[in-house]
Each structure stands twice: as C-alpha cells, then as structure tokens.
C-alpha positions in Angstrom: 28.3 -24.0 -9.3 25.9 -22.1 -7.1 22.2 -22.6 -6.5 20.1 -19.5 -5.9 16.4 -18.8 -5.5 15.3 -16.4 -8.2 12.1 -14.5 -8.9 10.4 -16.1 -11.9 9.6 -12.7 -13.3 13.4 -12.0 -13.6 14.2 -15.1 -15.7 14.3 -14.8 -19.5 13.7 -17.9 -21.6 16.3 -18.3 -24.3 14.7 -17.2 -27.6 16.8 -19.8 -29.5 15.6 -22.8 -27.4 14.6 -25.5 -29.9 13.1 -27.9 -27.4 9.3 -28.4 -27.5 7.0 -30.8 -25.7 3.4 -31.9 -26.5 0.4 -30.8 -24.5 0.3 -34.4 -23.1 4.0 -34.2 -22.0 3.4 -30.8 -20.5 0.5 -32.1 -18.5 2.5 -35.1 -17.3 5.3 -32.8 -16.3 2.8 -30.6 -14.4 1.3 -33.6 -12.7 4.8 -34.6 -11.6 5.7 -31.2 -10.3 2.4 -30.9 -8.4 3.0 -34.3 -6.8 6.8 -34.0 -6.1 7.6 -30.3 -6.4 10.3 -28.8 -8.5 13.1 -31.3 -7.7 15.3 -30.3 -10.6 16.5 -26.7 -10.6 16.4 -24.4 -13.7 19.8 -23.7 -15.2 20.4 -20.1 -16.0 23.3 -17.9 -17.3 23.9 -15.1 -14.8 24.6 -12.9 -17.8 21.1 -11.7 -18.3 19.3 -14.4 -16.2 18.8 -16.4 -19.4 17.3 -19.8 -19.0 19.6 -22.4 -20.5 17.9 -25.6 -19.3 14.4 -26.1 -17.8 12.2 -24.0 -20.1 9.3 -26.5 -19.7 9.6 -26.7 -15.9 9.6 -22.9 -15.8 6.4 -22.8 -17.9 4.7 -25.2 -15.5 5.9 -23.2 -12.5 4.4 -20.0 -14.1 1.1 -21.8 -14.7 1.1 -23.0 -11.1 1.7 -19.3 -10.0 5.0 -20.0 -8.4 6.8 -16.7 -7.7 10.4 -18.0 -7.1 12.3 -21.0 -8.3 15.6 -22.6 -7.5 18.3 -22.0 -10.2 21.7 -23.3 -10.9 23.5 -20.1 -11.8 26.4 -20.3 -14.3 28.7 -17.7 -15.8 28.7 -18.5 -19.5 29.7 -16.8 -22.7 26.8 -16.5 -25.3 28.5 -19.4 -27.3 28.8 -21.6 -24.2 25.2 -20.8 -23.3 23.9 -21.9 -26.7 26.1 -25.1 -26.7 24.9 -26.1 -23.2 21.3 -25.6 -24.2 21.6 -27.9 -27.1 23.7 -30.5 -25.2 21.1 -30.6 -22.4 18.2 -31.0 -24.8 20.0 -33.7 -26.9 20.8 -36.0 -24.0 17.6 -38.0 -24.3 18.6 -41.7 -24.2 16.6 -44.9 -24.6 14.8 -47.1 -22.0 16.4 -50.3 -20.9 13.3 -52.5 -21.3 14.8 -55.3 -19.3 15.0 -53.1 -16.3 11.7 -51.4 -17.1 10.1 -54.8 -17.0 10.6 -54.9 -13.2 7.8 -52.3 -12.9 4.1 -53.2 -13.1 2.5 -52.1 -16.5 -0.3 -50.5 -14.5 2.2 -48.4 -12.6 4.0 -47.3 -15.8 0.7 -46.4 -17.4 -0.3 -44.4 -14.3 3.0 -42.6 -14.5 2.4 -41.5 -18.1 3.6 -44.4 -20.3 1.4 -45.4 -23.2 1.1 -49.0 -24.2 2.7 -48.3 -27.6 5.7 -46.7 -25.9 6.2 -50.0 -24.0 5.9 -51.9 -27.3 2.7 -53.5 -25.9 -0.9 -53.8 -26.8 -2.3 -55.2 -23.6 -5.5 -56.5 -25.1 -3.7 -58.5 -27.8 -1.3 -60.0 -25.3 -4.0 -61.2 -23.0 -5.7 -62.9 -26.0 -2.6 -64.9 -26.8 -2.3 -68.6 -25.8 -0.4 -69.1 -22.6 2.5 -70.7 -24.5 2.8 -67.8 -26.9 5.8 -65.4 -26.8 6.4 -61.9 -28.0 9.9 -61.0 -29.2 10.9 -57.4 -29.9 13.9 -56.5 -32.0 15.0 -52.9 -32.5 17.0 -52.3 -35.7 18.0 -48.9 -37.0 18.4 -50.1 -40.6 15.0 -50.3 -42.4 16.3 -52.7 -45.0 17.6 -55.1 -42.4 14.4 -54.9 -40.4 12.3 -55.7 -43.5 14.7 -58.7 -44.3 14.2 -60.2 -40.8 10.5 -59.6 -41.0 10.3 -61.5 -44.3 12.4 -64.3 -43.0 10.2 -64.8 -39.9 7.1 -64.8 -42.1 8.7 -67.4 -44.4 9.4 -69.5 -41.3 5.6 -69.5 -40.5 5.7 -66.9 -37.8 3.3 -63.9 -37.6 5.7 -61.0 -37.2 4.7 -57.4 -36.9 6.9 -54.7 -38.4 6.4 -51.2 -37.0 8.5 -48.1 -36.7 9.7 -47.4 -33.2 8.3 -44.3 -31.5 
C-alpha cells in the first residue's frame, strides 16, 4: 500500500458509488475536516485514478478549495474496485451505548449527535422523578418487540415502542 498526494482535479469519483449522505451529515463532515483536517486519506484505484472510498470527503475537500489530497493508491481490477467500494460503504456498525455513556450528552450533541440517535429526549428525562429509570431494549423482530411492549404495559409500566433510527 502506498500513500501519495494527488491533485483533486485528477481524481474520478466512481460512477457506481451507491453511498449518499444527507446535507446535515455533509455539513458535520465538513465541520470535522475544517477542525481536524483530512485525517483519513481517499482510497483510489491507480487504474484511472478512480475513487473507491472517500467520495464524501473528496466533495468536502473540493468545496473547501483544496487542490491536493492524500490518497491510498491501490492496483485493483474493475471487479475488485467495485467490491471494495461496497465493502467500505457497508462496514457501518452500531454504537456501544455503554461506552458512549462515558461522554457528556452536551459533548455528543456538539459533535453532531441528535437526542433521538442517543435514544433520549432530554426534556422528558429531566421531568422524571429522581427514582425513575429508563430501559432501552433493541430487538430486530417487530413481533417480539410488540409482545414485550404489551407485557410491560400489562405489568403497569409505561413503555414506549419506537423503531430504531
């Protein structure tokens, strides 16, 4: 693997790239790049300087009038290029909320989290009695989720059932 500085004008975004981000996500990415710089290189196929990974970072760099950008340069066949693009875009993951709870909510919100992404509604939590608890359960099966919701209601609890974001 080699890292090279490339002129942005020489890079060609992959026409097949299926990854999109919202305007809000784009602005959050831009804010991060302005603050910390481009700390994650663009991944390109040397066969045509085609961008395999980092399309959104490249768009931000263009908007910020960067002329050059660091790139990881790979020698890929067209099939490998397309596969790597999908694999890079699919590797999302989920948050570990136990570890995330070590951060201040205000910090997380300042860094781009929304209350709903954290499973919180701050106003409602602050209104709760001091001895109240909030329990979150993530279940992939809607039937099972509805069953647990109903059981909790029957036990006299006030559960909320919502689809995860």
